[in-house]
C-alpha positions as CSV (number, residue, x, y, z in Angstrom):
1,M,117.2,146.9,65.0
2,L,115.9,147.9,61.6
3,S,116.2,151.7,62.1
4,G,119.6,151.7,60.3
5,F,118.3,150.0,57.3
6,E,115.6,152.3,56.0
7,G,115.3,152.2,52.3
8,K,116.8,148.6,52.2
9,V,115.4,145.2,51.8
10,V,116.4,143.2,54.9
11,V,116.3,139.4,55.3
12,I,116.5,138.4,59.0
13,S,117.1,134.8,59.8
14,F,116.7,133.6,63.4
15,F,118.4,130.2,63.6
16,G,120.3,127.7,65.8
17,T,123.7,126.2,65.1
18,W,122.4,122.9,66.2
19,S,119.4,122.8,63.9
20,E,119.5,120.8,60.6
21,Q,116.6,122.7,59.3
22,C,118.4,125.9,59.8
23,G,121.3,124.6,57.9
24,Y,119.3,124.0,54.8
25,Y,118.8,127.8,54.4
26,V,122.5,128.8,54.7
27,S,123.4,128.3,51.1
28,C,120.0,129.9,50.0
29,L,120.8,133.1,52.2
30,E,124.4,133.0,51.2
31,E,123.4,133.1,47.5
32,I,120.8,135.9,48.0
33,Y,123.5,137.9,50.0
34,S,126.2,137.5,47.3
35,T,123.8,138.4,44.6
36,F,122.2,141.5,46.1
37,R,124.5,142.8,48.7
38,D,125.7,145.7,46.6
39,N,122.2,146.6,45.7
40,D,120.5,147.8,48.9
41,L,119.9,144.3,50.4
42,V,120.9,143.3,54.0
43,V,121.0,139.8,55.2
44,V,121.6,139.3,59.0
45,A,121.2,136.2,61.0
46,I,120.5,136.0,64.7
47,T,121.4,132.8,66.6
48,A,120.0,131.5,69.8
49,E,123.3,130.4,70.7
50,S,125.2,132.3,73.2
51,D,128.6,130.8,72.8
52,C,130.5,133.1,70.3
53,E,133.2,130.4,69.5
54,V,130.5,128.0,68.6
55,V,129.0,130.5,66.4
56,K,132.2,131.4,64.7
57,K,133.1,127.9,64.0
58,Y,129.7,127.2,62.4
59,C,130.0,130.2,60.2
60,D,133.5,129.1,59.1
61,E,132.3,125.7,58.3
62,K,129.4,126.8,56.5
63,G,131.1,129.6,54.7
64,I,128.8,132.3,55.9
65,T,129.8,135.7,54.8
66,F,126.7,137.8,55.9
67,P,126.5,139.2,59.4
68,V,125.6,136.9,62.2
69,L,124.6,138.3,65.7
70,V,124.9,136.1,68.8
71,G,121.6,137.0,70.4
72,G,120.7,134.2,72.7
73,R,117.2,133.0,73.5
74,E,116.3,136.4,75.1
75,V,116.4,138.2,71.7
76,F,114.3,135.4,70.2
77,R,111.6,136.1,73.0
78,Q,111.8,140.0,72.4
79,Y,111.2,139.4,68.7
80,K,108.5,136.7,69.4
81,T,109.9,134.2,66.9
82,G,107.8,131.3,66.1
83,G,110.7,128.8,66.3
84,I,113.6,128.0,64.2
85,P,114.3,128.7,61.6
86,D,112.3,131.9,61.5
87,I,112.9,133.9,58.4
88,L,111.6,137.4,57.7
89,C,111.8,139.7,54.5
90,V,111.2,143.3,55.2
91,D,110.6,145.8,52.6
92,T,112.3,149.2,52.2
93,H,109.5,150.9,54.4
94,G,110.2,148.3,57.4
95,I,107.1,146.2,56.5
96,V,107.4,142.4,56.9
97,R,106.3,141.1,53.6
98,Y,107.3,137.4,54.0
99,R,107.7,135.1,56.8
100,T,108.5,131.3,57.0
101,V,108.9,129.4,60.3
102,G,110.4,125.8,60.1
103,Y,111.5,124.2,57.0
104,K,109.5,122.9,54.0
105,P,111.0,121.7,50.9
106,G,110.8,124.5,48.2
107,T,110.9,127.3,50.7
108,E,114.3,128.3,49.5
109,D,112.8,129.1,45.9
110,D,109.9,131.1,47.6
111,L,112.5,133.2,49.6
112,K,114.6,133.8,46.6
113,T,111.5,134.9,44.7
114,V,110.3,137.2,47.4
115,V,113.8,138.9,47.6
116,M,113.8,139.3,43.9
117,I,110.4,140.9,43.8
118,L,111.3,143.2,46.7
119,M,114.5,144.2,44.9
120,E,112.6,144.9,41.7
121,E,110.3,147.2,43.8
122,I,113.4,149.1,44.7
123,D,114.3,149.5,41.0
124,L,110.8,150.6,40.1
125,F,110.6,153.4,42.7
126,T,114.1,154.8,42.2
127,L,114.3,154.3,38.4
128,K,117.7,152.7,38.5
């Protein structure tokens, strides 16, 4: 899945449309996406939901503009997710540098900080 994103920071969110905890991250992910999408950042969400109409309605209601893939539970098993929400930050070399499973207050700030650090690393190495 990450092969097309070499050289980019990637945030992957495994979520469920029915999960209140997953909903807490939506605005955070949207803010990160809108801030950095033009600067080598990819945000992609993968849902355990298999009904495309349910996912589309959820995305419309939440105002999600980043890509959301309908994966179903099999994809979650393939990626060995630890539950939902399960969020990973992957650096430009494809190395997972941050992971959070479940929701804890304040995690949104941690996620934003990690993304900012990873984006700064791009600037340092490319001398933008």
